[in-house]
C-alpha atoms as one frame of an Amber mdcrd trajectory, in Angstrom:
protein
 -48.426  -9.934   8.137 -47.849  -8.885   4.582 -48.848  -5.342   5.403 -46.493
  -5.291   8.378 -43.618  -6.434   6.130 -44.412  -3.684   3.625 -44.118  -1.119
   6.385 -41.235  -2.638   8.340 -38.931  -3.385   5.392 -38.775   0.220   4.104
 -38.359   1.511   7.659 -35.481  -0.900   8.285 -33.873   0.137   4.980 -34.165
   3.814   5.869 -32.699   3.177   9.325 -29.827   1.090   7.921 -28.887   3.512
   5.126 -29.193   6.581   7.331 -26.734   5.043   9.790 -24.350   4.367   6.873
 -24.625   7.968   5.751 -23.824   9.214   9.238 -20.717   7.055   9.461 -19.477
   8.199   6.036 -19.829  11.838   7.105 -17.154  11.389   9.750 -14.063  13.405
   8.887 -10.640  11.819   8.738  -9.703  10.487  12.144  -6.455  11.775  13.615
  -4.535   9.065  15.429  -1.035  10.190  14.433  -0.126  13.816  14.950   2.826
  15.375  13.190   4.671  18.672  13.353   7.334  18.738  10.647   9.471  21.740
   9.627  11.494  21.206   6.464  12.747  22.680   3.205  12.507  26.450   3.017
  10.597  26.530   6.275   7.509  24.666   5.101   5.652  23.220   8.062   3.046
  20.499   8.359   1.209  20.670  11.680  -1.536  18.076  11.990  -2.041  19.057
  15.635  -3.714  22.191  14.183  -4.578  20.730  10.736  -2.437  23.335   8.974
   0.310  23.532   6.409   2.492  26.608   5.935   4.260  27.118   2.626   7.074
  29.667   2.829   8.538  31.511  -0.108  11.596  33.751  -0.394  11.450  36.700
   1.945   8.782  36.615   4.608   5.963  35.547   2.304   4.017  32.552   3.554
   0.679  30.941   2.817  -1.180  28.960   5.482  -3.823  26.408   4.504  -5.960
  23.778   6.211  -4.612  20.301   5.563  -5.349  16.897   7.079  -3.754  13.564
   6.369  -5.905  10.609   5.437  -6.018   7.611   7.751  -4.079   5.581   5.173
  -1.317   8.220   5.167  -1.174   8.210   8.961  -1.085   4.421   8.995   1.854
   4.307   6.548   3.729   6.984   8.489   3.354   5.358  11.894   4.281   1.903
  10.529   7.442   3.391   9.008   8.255   5.297  12.238   7.920   2.126  14.308
   9.912   0.083  11.777  12.883   2.497  11.962  12.659   2.859  15.776  11.915
   6.569  15.460  10.786   6.844  19.082  14.169   5.530  20.300  16.314   7.875
  18.158  18.336  10.705  19.738  16.561  14.040  20.213  19.148  16.010  18.239
  21.189  15.191  15.172  23.754  17.313  13.377  24.948  16.840   9.842  27.114
  19.962   9.833  30.161  21.092  11.780  28.057  22.938  14.373  26.739  21.613
  17.668  22.940  21.963  17.930  23.215  22.721  21.646  25.396  25.742  20.983
  23.752  26.776  17.737  22.984  30.446  17.242  20.121  30.424  14.716  20.515
  34.071  13.778  21.995  34.224  10.337  21.012  30.643   9.561  18.701  29.944
   6.661  15.525  27.991   7.212  16.942  25.182   5.109  19.547  24.434   7.797
  17.171  23.614  10.662  14.625  20.787  10.558  12.445  19.124  13.150   9.989
  16.287  13.203   7.585  15.615  16.051   5.332  12.578  15.948   2.739  11.812
  18.601   1.056   8.414  18.580  -0.900   7.061  21.539   1.380   7.524  24.565
   4.496   8.055  22.415   5.620  11.616  21.713   9.009  12.245  20.120  10.639
  15.328  18.591  13.909  15.156  16.695  15.767  18.308  15.660  18.592  18.278
  13.127  20.830  20.682  11.309  21.757  20.059   7.700  20.463  17.564   5.169
  19.743  13.978   6.161  22.309  11.722   4.507  20.490   9.076   2.487  23.582
   6.907   2.105  24.081   6.557   5.875  22.360   3.356   7.025  21.675   4.834
  10.468  19.656   7.751   9.078  18.322   6.185   5.867  15.093   5.215   7.647
  14.564   8.754   8.965  15.203  10.081   5.456  12.580   7.675   4.055  10.112
   8.613   6.820  10.423  12.324   6.054  10.085  11.622   2.315   6.913   9.630
   3.043   5.458  12.570   4.987   6.361  15.063   2.228   4.812  12.770  -0.393
   1.598  12.531   1.644   1.426  16.333   1.902   2.233  16.933  -1.754  -0.436
  14.475  -2.904  -3.238  16.530  -1.318  -5.349  18.792  -3.566  -4.974  21.607
  -1.021  -1.202  21.512  -1.482  -1.444  21.228  -5.262  -3.608  24.355  -5.330
  -0.797  26.424  -3.798   1.128  28.658  -6.189   4.599  27.576  -7.248   7.652
  29.488  -6.067   8.034  31.271  -9.416   4.353  31.717 -10.190   2.837  35.061
 -11.045   0.850  35.144  -7.792   3.976  34.777  -5.669   5.800  37.385  -7.759
   2.812  39.691  -7.207   3.021  39.158  -3.431   6.761  39.839  -3.503   6.101
  43.074  -5.384   3.583  44.190  -2.760   5.905  43.303   0.118   8.801  45.175
  -1.514   6.554  48.173  -2.090   5.382  48.172   1.524   8.907  47.808   2.894
  10.571  50.310   0.585  11.105  53.911   1.635   8.707  56.276  -0.030
């Protein structure tokens, strides 16, 4: 009996701890998917686990980025709290009608969209202009988008990106100008 315990106990420990190791190896689970275009044309796309950082000109850097489960949980709770899935599909905070909008000549900072997919809910809202924080109707949407940006900007992958005025970006701009200039 004692010998059986000496053999069984270590085997049970190995089995138990190996199952714990397997469960901790699981990557972050995606249960909320987001596609969010904002700012200078930066885009978070958790459908593809990517983030695109755009700089002046046509310079962009694409990285792999995933949101943690806690981030997704906060985002979906905020979206449900502000009735995101019942909001209109288009919003305009400028004098132009989004339905008649000609995007040629518009800067990337004018057009924004946010798509959130959660379970059987899938909603995309497009807007032109800056969300007004002081408007009670859109304050929740403003806070939701700020929550998403904060989640992105807290990730080490995002922090590793060069700043807009960094030497690396200036170097890229120099190469692009050289390639586009007439020789």
